C-alpha positions in Angstrom: 34.9 -11.2 -53.0 33.1 -10.5 -49.5 29.7 -12.1 -49.3 27.3 -10.5 -47.0 24.1 -11.9 -45.6 20.9 -9.8 -45.3 21.4 -9.1 -41.6 25.0 -7.8 -41.9 23.9 -5.7 -44.9 21.1 -4.0 -42.8 23.5 -3.4 -40.0 26.1 -1.7 -42.4 23.2 0.5 -43.7 22.3 1.4 -40.3 25.8 2.3 -39.3 26.2 4.5 -42.5 22.8 6.2 -41.7 24.0 7.1 -38.2 27.2 8.4 -39.4 25.6 10.6 -42.1 23.2 11.9 -39.5 26.0 12.7 -37.1 28.2 14.6 -39.8 25.0 16.5 -40.9 24.3 17.5 -37.3 28.0 18.6 -36.7 28.1 20.6 -39.9 24.9 22.6 -38.9 26.3 23.1 -35.6 29.5 24.4 -37.1 27.8 26.8 -39.5 25.1 28.2 -37.3 26.8 28.5 -33.8 29.5 31.1 -33.0 32.6 30.1 -31.1 31.2 31.9 -28.1 28.4 29.5 -28.0 25.4 31.6 -28.8 23.7 31.4 -32.2 24.6 33.9 -35.0 22.2 36.9 -35.3 22.5 39.3 -38.1 20.5 42.2 -37.0 22.3 44.7 -39.1 23.4 46.8 -36.1 26.8 46.3 -34.7 27.1 47.0 -31.0 30.4 46.6 -29.3 30.3 45.7 -25.6 33.1 46.7 -23.4 33.6 44.5 -20.4 33.8 46.4 -16.9 35.7 44.7 -14.2 35.2 45.7 -10.5 38.5 45.9 -8.7 38.2 45.5 -5.1 40.0 48.0 -2.9 42.9 47.2 -0.6 40.6 47.8 2.4 38.3 45.1 1.2 41.2 42.7 0.7 42.5 43.3 4.1 39.1 42.8 5.6 38.8 39.5 3.8 42.2 38.2 4.8 41.4 39.2 8.5 38.1 37.2 8.3 39.9 33.9 7.4 40.4 31.8 10.5 43.7 30.0 10.5 43.9 27.2 12.8 46.6 24.7 13.6 46.2 21.7 11.1 47.2 19.1 13.6 44.3 20.2 15.8 41.9 19.3 13.1 43.0 15.6 13.2 42.6 15.2 17.0 39.2 13.7 16.7 40.3 11.2 14.1 43.4 10.4 16.1 41.4 9.6 19.2 38.9 7.5 16.9 42.1 5.6 15.6 43.5 5.0 19.1 40.0 3.5 20.1 40.2 0.9 17.5 
């Protein structure tokens, strides 16, 4: 038979209390929150939202590609190389 003193019994009660509170919060969150992250609202009116996606034209894509500056990667490290050589 396990003998507990007053302090360990109080600690056990505290741990059980925290576990019960955590489980209660988890159950409430599961019941009242949709998987999408917003709370459930039962307004009685069902509205379906269709997503619209703006597709960029090929002209926009070509402009974006031409706007990207491509440089030689070895030139990016020239300052670092000179710093290392000065050590």
